[in-house]
C-alpha positions in Angstrom: -7.0 -92.4 253.5 -7.4 -95.0 256.3 -4.1 -96.4 257.5 -3.8 -100.0 258.6 -3.9 -100.5 262.4 -0.6 -102.4 262.3 1.3 -99.9 260.1 3.2 -97.2 262.1 1.9 -93.7 261.3 4.2 -91.7 259.2 4.0 -88.0 259.9 3.0 -85.7 257.0 6.5 -84.0 256.9 8.1 -87.4 256.1 5.2 -88.8 254.1 5.2 -85.9 251.7 8.9 -85.1 251.7 9.9 -84.0 248.2 11.8 -86.7 246.3 12.6 -84.7 243.2 12.9 -81.1 242.2 9.4 -81.0 240.7 7.9 -81.5 244.1 10.2 -79.1 246.0 8.2 -76.0 246.8 9.3 -72.4 247.1 12.9 -72.7 245.8 12.5 -72.0 242.1 15.7 -69.9 241.8 17.9 -72.7 243.1 16.2 -75.3 240.9 16.7 -73.1 237.8 20.4 -72.7 238.6 21.0 -76.4 239.2 19.0 -77.3 236.1 21.1 -75.1 233.9 24.3 -76.4 235.5 23.3 -80.0 234.8 22.2 -79.2 231.3 25.6 -77.6 230.5 27.6 -80.3 232.4 29.0 -77.6 234.8 28.4 -79.5 238.0 30.4 -78.3 240.9 32.0 -80.8 243.4 30.9 -79.0 246.6 27.6 -77.3 247.5 26.4 -75.6 250.7 22.7 -75.1 251.4 21.7 -72.4 254.0 18.4 -71.2 255.3 16.0 -71.3 258.3 14.8 -74.6 259.7 12.4 -76.7 257.6 12.9 -75.0 254.1 14.4 -78.1 252.5 18.2 -78.1 253.0 18.6 -81.8 253.8 15.9 -82.7 251.3 17.7 -80.8 248.6 20.9 -82.6 249.5 19.2 -86.0 249.1 17.7 -85.0 245.8 21.1 -83.9 244.5 22.6 -87.2 245.6 19.9 -88.9 243.4 20.7 -86.6 240.5 24.4 -87.3 240.7 23.9 -91.0 240.8 21.0 -91.4 238.4 21.3 -94.7 236.4 18.6 -96.5 234.4 18.6 -99.0 231.6 20.1 -96.3 229.3 23.1 -96.0 231.5 24.6 -93.5 234.0 23.9 -89.8 233.5 23.5 -86.9 236.0 20.1 -85.4 235.5 17.4 -83.5 237.4 14.6 -85.4 235.6 13.9 -87.8 238.5 10.3 -88.6 237.8 11.2 -92.2 237.1 13.2 -93.9 239.8 16.7 -95.1 238.8 18.7 -98.0 240.1 20.1 -96.2 243.1 17.2 -93.9 243.8 15.2 -96.1 246.3 18.2 -96.8 248.4 19.2 -93.1 248.5 15.6 -92.1 249.4 15.5 -94.5 252.3 19.0 -93.4 253.5 20.7 -96.8 253.1 22.9 -96.4 250.0 26.5 -97.2 250.8 27.9 -94.5 248.5 25.8 -91.7 250.0 27.1 -91.0 253.4 25.1 -88.6 255.7 26.8 -87.2 258.7 25.4 -85.0 261.5 28.1 -82.5 262.4 26.4 -81.7 265.7 27.4 -85.2 267.0 30.5 -85.6 264.9 32.4 -82.4 265.5 36.0 -83.4 265.9 39.0 -83.8 263.6 38.9 -87.6 264.0 35.5 -87.7 262.3 36.8 -85.7 259.4 39.9 -88.0 259.2 37.5 -90.9 258.5 36.1 -88.9 255.5 39.6 -88.0 254.3 40.7 -91.6 254.4 37.5 -92.9 252.8 37.6 -90.5 249.8 40.7 -92.4 248.5 38.4 -95.3 247.6 36.0 -95.1 244.7 32.2 -95.7 245.0 31.0 -99.2 245.4 28.2 -99.2 242.9 27.0 -95.6 242.2 28.8 -93.2 239.8 29.7 -90.8 242.7 30.4 -91.0 246.3 28.4 -88.2 248.0 29.1 -86.9 251.5 26.2 -85.0 253.1 27.2 -83.1 256.2 24.2 -81.6 258.1 24.7 -78.6 260.4 28.2 -78.2 259.1 28.7 -75.0 261.2 29.0 -77.3 264.3 32.4 -78.7 263.2 35.4 -77.6 265.2 38.1 -75.3 263.9 40.5 -78.3 263.6 37.9 -80.3 261.7 37.3 -77.4 259.2 41.0 -77.0 258.6 41.5 -80.8 258.1 38.7 -80.7 255.4 40.2 -77.8 253.4 42.6 -79.7 251.1 40.2 -82.5 250.3 37.3 -80.1 249.7 39.4 -78.0 247.3 40.8 -80.9 245.3 38.6 -84.0 245.8 38.8 -87.1 243.5 36.6 -86.8 240.4 34.1 -89.3 241.9 33.5 -87.4 245.1 30.8 -84.8 245.8 30.2 -82.8 249.0 26.9 -81.3 250.1 26.8 -79.2 253.3 23.7 -77.9 255.1 23.6 -75.2 257.8 21.2 -72.8 259.5 24.2 -70.6 260.7 26.1 -69.7 257.5 28.1 -67.0 259.3 29.7 -69.6 261.5 31.2 -71.4 258.5 34.7 -70.2 257.8 35.2 -68.3 254.6 37.8 -70.8 253.5 35.1 -73.4 253.4 32.6 -71.1 251.7 35.1 -70.1 249.0 35.3 -73.8 247.9 31.6 -74.3 247.6 28.7 -73.2 245.5 26.3 -71.5 247.9 22.5 -71.7 247.7 20.3 -69.6 250.0 17.0 -71.4 250.5 14.3 -68.8 251.1 11.3 -69.0 253.4 8.3 -70.3 251.5 5.8 -67.6 250.6 2.4 -67.8 252.2 0.4 -68.3 249.0 2.7 -71.2 247.9 2.6 -72.7 251.4 -1.2 -72.5 251.5 -1.6 -74.2 248.1 0.9 -76.9 249.2 -1.1 -77.6 252.4 -4.4 -77.7 250.4 -2.9 -80.2 248.0 -1.8 -82.5 250.9 -5.2 -82.2 252.6 -6.9 -83.1 249.4 -4.7 -86.2 249.0 -5.5 -87.2 252.6 -9.2 -86.6 252.1 -9.4 -84.2 255.0 -11.7 -81.2 255.1 -10.5 -77.8 256.2 -11.4 -74.1 256.5 -9.3 -71.5 254.7 -8.9 -69.3 257.9 -7.5 -72.3 259.7 -4.8 -72.8 257.0 -4.0 -69.1 257.1 -3.3 -69.4 260.9 -1.1 -72.5 260.4 0.8 -70.8 257.6 1.4 -67.7 259.7 2.6 -69.8 262.6 4.8 -71.9 260.4 6.8 -68.7 259.4 7.8 -69.9 256.0 9.0 -73.4 257.1 7.5 -76.4 255.3 8.3 -78.8 258.1 6.9 -76.5 260.8 3.7 -76.0 258.8 3.2 -79.7 258.2 3.9 -80.5 261.8 1.2 -77.9 262.9 -1.1 -79.4 260.2 -0.6 -82.8 261.6 -1.4 -81.6 265.1 -4.5 -79.7 263.9 -5.9 -82.8 262.2 -5.4 -84.8 265.4 -6.8 -82.0 267.6 -9.9 -81.5 265.3 -10.7 -85.2 265.1 -9.9 -85.6 261.4 -10.8 -82.1 260.2 -9.1 -78.7 260.3 -11.3 -75.9 261.5 -10.5 -72.3 262.5 -11.9 -72.9 266.0 -9.7 -75.9 266.7 -6.6 -74.2 265.4 -7.2 -71.2 267.5 -7.5 -73.4 270.6 -4.5 -75.4 269.6 -2.3 -72.4 269.0 -3.7 -70.5 272.0 -4.8 -67.7 269.6 -7.7 -65.4 270.2 -10.3 -64.9 267.5 -8.6 -62.6 264.9 -11.8 -60.6 264.6 -12.0 -60.1 268.3 -8.3 -59.2 268.4 -9.1 -56.4 265.9 -12.1 -55.4 268.0 -9.7 -55.2 271.0 -7.3 -53.1 269.0 -10.0 -50.7 268.0 -11.2 -50.3 271.6 -7.7 -49.6 272.9 -6.8 -47.2 270.1 -10.2 -45.4 270.7 -9.4 -45.0 274.4 -12.3 -47.2 275.5 -10.6 -48.8 278.5 -13.6 -50.6 280.0 -14.5 -52.3 276.8 -10.9 -53.3 276.1 -10.4 -54.9 279.6 -13.7 -56.7 279.2 -12.7 -58.1 275.8 -9.3 -59.1 277.2 -10.9 -61.0 280.1 -13.3 -62.8 277.8 -10.5 -63.9 275.5 -8.6 -65.1 278.6 -11.5 -67.1 279.8 -11.7 -68.8 276.4 -8.1 -70.0 276.9 -6.1 -67.3 275.1 -2.7 -66.6 276.6 -2.2 -62.9 277.8 1.2 -62.6 276.3 0.0 -64.2 273.0 -2.8 -61.6 272.9 -0.4 -58.8 273.3 1.8 -60.4 270.6 -1.3 -60.6 268.3 -2.0 -56.9 269.0 1.5 -56.0 268.1 1.4 -58.1 265.0 -1.8 -56.4 263.9 -0.3 -53.0 264.7 2.6 -53.9 262.4 0.2 -55.0 259.7 -1.8 -51.7 259.9 1.5 -49.8 259.7 2.7 -51.8 256.7 -0.6 -51.2 254.9 -0.4 -47.5 255.6 3.1 -47.4 254.1 2.6 -50.1 251.4 -1.1 -50.4 250.6 -0.4 -53.6 248.5 0.5 -55.4 251.8 -3.3 -55.9 252.3 -3.4 -58.3 249.4 -1.2 -60.9 251.3 -2.8 -64.3 250.9 -2.2 -65.3 254.5 -4.4 -62.5 255.8 -8.0 -63.2 256.9 -10.8 -61.2 255.3 -11.2 -59.2 258.5 -7.5 -58.4 258.6 -7.5 -57.3 255.0 -10.6 -55.0 255.0 -10.4 -53.7 258.6 -6.7 -53.3 258.3 -7.1 -51.0 255.3 -9.7 -48.9 257.1 -7.6 -48.5 260.3 -4.6 -47.6 258.2 -6.5 -44.7 256.7 -7.9 -43.6 260.1 -4.9 -43.9 262.4 -1.9 -41.5 262.1 1.6 -42.9 261.9 2.6 -41.4 265.2 -0.2 -43.3 267.0 0.8 -46.6 265.4 4.5 -46.3 266.3 3.6 -45.3 269.8 1.3 -48.3 270.1 4.0 -50.6 268.8 6.5 -49.4 271.4 4.0 -49.8 274.3 3.0 -53.3 273.2 6.6 -54.4 272.6 7.5 -53.2 276.1 4.3 -54.7 277.6 5.0 -58.0 276.0 8.4 -58.2 277.8 6.8 -57.2 281.1 4.0 -59.7 280.8 6.5 -62.5 280.2 8.3 -61.6 283.4 5.3 -60.9 285.5 3.9 -63.3 288.1 0.4 -62.6 287.0 0.4 -62.4 283.2 -3.2 -61.2 283.0 -2.6 -58.2 285.3 0.5 -57.2 283.4 -1.5 -57.4 280.1 -4.3 -55.3 281.5 -1.9 -52.6 282.7 -0.3 -52.6 279.2 -3.7 -52.0 277.6 -4.6 -49.3 280.1 -1.3 -47.5 279.4 -1.9 -47.8 275.6 -5.5 -46.6 275.8 -4.6 -43.5 277.8 -1.7 -42.8 275.4 -3.8 -43.3 272.3 -6.1 -40.2 272.9 -3.3 -37.9 273.8 -2.9 -35.0 271.4 0.2 -35.1 269.3 2.9 -32.4 269.9 2.1 -30.5 266.7 -1.6 -30.6 267.6 -0.8 -29.1 271.1 1.4 -26.4 269.7 -1.0 -25.6 266.9 -3.9 -25.3 269.3 -1.9 -23.1 271.7 -0.6 -21.0 268.9 -4.1 -20.6 267.5 -5.3 -19.4 270.9 -2.4 -16.9 271.1 -2.9 -15.6 267.6 -6.6 -15.1 268.3 -6.2 -13.3 271.6 -2.8 -11.5 271.3 -2.0 -8.3 269.5 -0.4 -8.5 266.1 2.9 -7.2 267.5 4.3 -9.3 270.4 5.4 -7.4 273.5 9.0 -6.4 273.5 11.0 -7.6 276.5 12.4 -4.8 278.6 16.2 -4.9 278.8 18.4 -2.9 281.2 19.9 0.3 279.7 23.4 -1.1 279.7 22.3 -4.5 278.5 23.2 -3.9 274.9 21.4 -5.3 271.9 18.9 -8.1 271.4 20.3 -11.0 273.3 18.1 -14.0 272.6 16.5 -16.0 275.4 16.1 -19.8 275.9 13.1 -20.7 278.0 12.7 -23.8 280.1 9.2 -24.6 281.4 8.6 -27.3 284.0 5.3 -29.2 283.8 3.8 -31.9 286.0 4.1 -35.5 284.9 0.3 -35.9 284.7 0.3 -33.3 281.9 2.5 -35.5 279.7 5.2 -32.8 279.1 7.0 -35.0 276.7 4.5 -34.1 274.0 5.3 -30.4 274.4 9.0 -31.1 274.7 9.2 -32.8 271.3 7.5 -29.8 269.7 10.0 -27.2 270.9 11.2 -26.1 267.5 7.6 -25.7 266.2 6.8 -23.6 269.3 9.7 -21.3 268.5 8.9 -21.1 264.8 5.2 -20.3 265.6 5.6 -17.7 268.3 9.0 -16.1 268.9 9.2 -16.5 272.7 10.0 -13.2 274.5 10.1 -11.6 271.0 13.5 -12.9 270.4 14.7 -13.0 266.8 13.1 -15.8 264.9 15.1 -19.0 264.6 15.3 -18.8 260.8 16.9 -15.3 261.1 19.3 -16.6 263.7 20.3 -19.4 261.4 20.9 -17.1 258.4 22.6 -14.2 260.3 26.3 -14.3 260.8 27.1 -15.7 264.3 30.1 -14.5 266.4 31.0 -16.8 269.2 33.9 -16.2 271.6 35.0 -19.8 271.1 35.3 -19.1 267.4 38.0 -16.5 267.9 41.2 -18.2 266.9 44.0 -15.9 268.3 47.3 -16.0 266.4 50.6 -16.2 268.2 50.7 -12.3 268.4 47.1 -11.3 268.7 45.7 -7.8 268.3 43.4 -6.5 271.0 41.3 -3.4 270.2 38.5 -3.6 272.7 37.7 -4.9 276.1 35.4 -7.5 274.4 38.4 -8.6 272.3 40.3 -9.1 275.5 37.7 -11.4 276.9 37.5 -13.4 273.6 41.3 -13.7 273.6 41.3 -15.1 277.2 38.6 -17.5 276.1 40.6 -18.6 273.1 43.7 -19.1 275.2 41.7 -21.1 277.7 42.8 -19.0 280.6 39.9 -19.4 282.9 41.2 -17.2 285.8 41.8 -14.2 283.5 38.4 -14.6 281.8 36.5 -14.8 285.1 38.4 -11.8 286.5 37.6 -9.7 283.4 33.9 -10.7 283.6 33.3 -10.6 287.3 36.0 -8.5 289.1 36.8 -5.7 286.6 34.8 -3.0 284.8 36.5 -1.1 282.0 37.0 2.7 282.4 39.2 3.4 279.3 40.8 1.2 276.7 43.4 2.0 274.1 46.2 0.1 272.4 48.8 -0.7 275.1 46.9 1.0 277.9 43.9 -0.2 280.0 42.2 1.4 283.0 39.8 -0.7 285.0 37.8 -0.3 288.2 37.9 -3.2 290.6 34.7 -4.6 292.0 34.3 -5.3 295.8 36.3 -8.3 296.8 38.4 -8.4 293.6 41.9 -9.8 293.8 44.4 -6.9 293.2 47.0 -9.4 292.0 45.1 -10.0 288.8 46.3 -6.7 287.5 49.9 -7.9 287.3 48.7 -11.3 285.9 46.7 -9.6 283.2 49.6 -7.4 282.2 51.9 -10.4 281.9 49.3 -12.4 279.9 48.8 -9.5 277.5 52.5 -9.2 276.8 52.8 -12.9 276.1 49.7 -13.0 273.9 50.3 -9.8 271.9 54.1 -9.4 272.0 54.0 -5.9 273.4 54.0 -4.3 276.8 50.6 -3.3 278.3 50.0 -0.8 281.1 47.1 -2.0 283.2 46.0 0.7 285.8 43.4 0.7 288.5 41.1 3.7 288.5 41.0 5.8 291.6 37.4 6.7 291.0 34.7 4.7 292.7 33.4 2.0 290.4 30.2 2.9 288.5 28.0 0.6 286.4 28.1 -3.1 286.3 30.5 -5.8 285.4 30.0 -8.1 282.4 28.5 -10.8 284.6 26.2 -8.5 286.4 24.9 -7.1 283.1 24.3 -10.7 281.9 22.4 -11.6 285.1 20.3 -8.4 284.8 19.4 -9.3 281.2 18.4 -12.7 282.4 16.1 -11.3 285.0 14.5 -9.0 282.4 14.2 -11.9 279.9 12.5 -14.1 282.6 10.0 -11.3 283.4 9.3 -10.9 279.6 8.9 -14.7 279.2 6.2 -14.7 281.9 4.3 -12.1 279.9 4.7 -14.0 276.6 1.2 -15.1 275.3 2.4 -18.6 274.3 4.1 -19.2 277.7 0.9 -18.1 279.4 -1.1 -20.5 277.3 1.2 -23.4 278.2 1.0 -22.6 281.9 -2.8 -22.4 281.7 -3.1 -25.6 279.7 -0.8 -27.6 282.0 -1.7 -26.8 285.6 1.3 -26.9 287.9 3.8 -26.0 285.2 6.2 -23.2 285.9 9.1 -21.4 284.3 12.3 -22.7 286.0 15.1 -21.3 283.8 15.7 -18.7 281.2 19.1 -18.7 279.5 20.3 -15.6 277.8 22.6 -16.0 274.8 24.0 -13.1 272.8 23.8 -14.8 269.4 21.3 -17.7 269.5 17.6 -17.8 269.0 15.2 -18.6 271.8 14.7 -22.3 272.4 12.1 -23.5 274.9 12.8 -26.5 277.1 10.0 -28.4 278.7 10.8 -30.6 281.7 8.7 -32.4 284.3 8.2 -30.9 287.7 8.9 -33.0 290.8 6.0 -35.2 291.8 4.7 -34.7 295.4 4.3 -38.0 297.1 1.2 -38.7 299.2 1.5 -39.2 302.9 0.1 -42.7 302.4 
């Protein structure tokens, strides 16, 4: 409709501001609750409205003020049926009624402002049935102001009503909340918002494209005021019509179809095509950071459709997003989508801080494209295991252990790979590698988990412990946390004979002779009996506990290099090497993959 040249333009958000509950959109639950309360005459004296910006908190407060003070030729009566204006409605709508006092708590935060309210509630309304106090952004009040309001809010005069509005409900003291009826105003759903905008455009006689409205609704994020403000801007930008092209330009958005094309190029590893598409969108006016945000948003959409297929039926989605989103959700694995989200999220932050946003966006797409075609950890392990099973004998080679090395101590393998080989992929698949091929023919992990495990740390020695073997003696020293005795038993002594109350040991070269007396004293303290600890006169034969352990480690390292799966890993990732093999007496083999140092170029 053409407006008079002399009449100031009234923005759509104010022109179509709801004046009764029948025109309030998206808050049906609250309207139903209030309707029942008015019908049963159970009207509270204090209300608090909370929600994000633009969902109708202040608007609801004004409608409630009208409902409290409704009066027509039939008399005064609170009602939600406000289709016909009452005696006080026009003044309340225009914000000039003397008995409806609106206060902005952001600019009236102190106790003195609240004192004015406390003093004024002593006097009844001038003309309306109720005196209504509407305090917007109530969370901005000071602590003293909140405390000063408590008594009046709890026991106000019968002719006083309080209505609070806030976007930060958590900042409102619980003492205030407990005195009010709370209503959480929800974000307006996309389908309801779209129908609301279509109705307004029809009343204004303005043409529009559905895709354009979908963009505006998405950008409005469930806020009626934000959506109407964007619609106002789109009408002005488009010269009296709302088209998808003008809205894209206004919001700095790339074409949604081209964003999806860019997403497919990146996820397909087509770097050249992706960078060309990014540059074309940039030349058309799209912001690099906005394009990355659009890619992240589409990644989230595809992920949601993959988890919840019904998400593709969202009314705010374009036809391309709906159909191609379903297709991509079926084709892309979840691990690729989550990895893409992480890279785009990090790249969006980097682009915002970069001096050249386009360069940062390009580097993000390059990183994503090269990461998109990497095999997943389970694919790598499955492939390597398949090669091993195809080429290796049915029985894996048995590692050679030294004669005095004892039983099957399990080995833990650590392989070091170059950064260019993306070792993280193999690292995250360690348990699968162990389960598929028992490295160095150690016991399978499942058997290790089910078999009884005996750890030295698990030996809980009583006050008077019983020591029957040399191994029990080492375990007792470990339980008593006597590091010196434990190290001496493992590194400086080798048992010759052992019986209750008598031990004969041979000392290794460089051993401390004083440890014999120390060991005898410790044993008497720990066991409550005297022990005779003698040094053998025979030359020491064999190895100490520590030497045996090192020998087993060397044998396990040699066996690990001969393991088919390890060979396959070393061949698949050039530059990788085995850097550490840990030998444990009672644990299954666990491979560890770590990046090798990167050699820097002379340049």
